[in-house]
N, C-alpha and C positions, 0 to 999 in steps of 0.2 A: 530290725536290729539283731538278726540271727548270725549264724556262723559265716554265711556268705558275705554279709555286710562287713563283718570284722576282717575277713580276709582281703576284701577289696579296698579297705582303708589303707593297707600297706602295699597295694599294687600300683604300678605305674602304667599309664596309658601309652600305647604304642602308636606310631604314625601309621596311617592306613596304607601308605605307599609301600612300607616295609612288609606289612602283612600280605598285601596283594601279590607282591613278588614271590613270597615264599609259599603261599597257600592257594593261588589261583587255580591250580590243577585239580583241587578237590571240590570246587564249587559246581553246582548244577548250572545249567544255562540261564535260568531265571533268578538265581540267588546272588545276593550282594553282601559285602561286609558292612557291618554297622559300627562295631567297636572292638578293640582288642586290648587286653591288659596282660602285663607280665608280673608274676609273683615269684620272686627269687629267680628260678630258671624255667618255671612252668608257664604256660600261656592259656588264657581264656579268650577265645575268639567268638564274638557274637555276630551272626548273620541275620538276615531278615527271616530265616526259616529254622535255624538251629543254633545250638551252642556247641562249639568244638573245644575240647580240652586236650592240650598237648602236654604230655608228661615227658620232659627231657631228662635223660639220664646223664650222670656225671662221667668222668674219665674212666672210672672203674667198671662201668657198665651196669652198676647196681643202683637201685633207687635209694636215695638218702632217706634216713628216718627222721 
């Protein structure tokens, strides 16, 4: 019940087809996607080998506080 659990309570799960189209170029040959979640505009992508955090910036080019 830590911080990560609290954050994921407000996240929505993404369809794997969408994630594969956008991130297939960063996978190794033996790696595969497991789950992906979107929290506001940022993404948490879980593969069978690692966790990929995607910090998307807003229109201003600055990270939101």
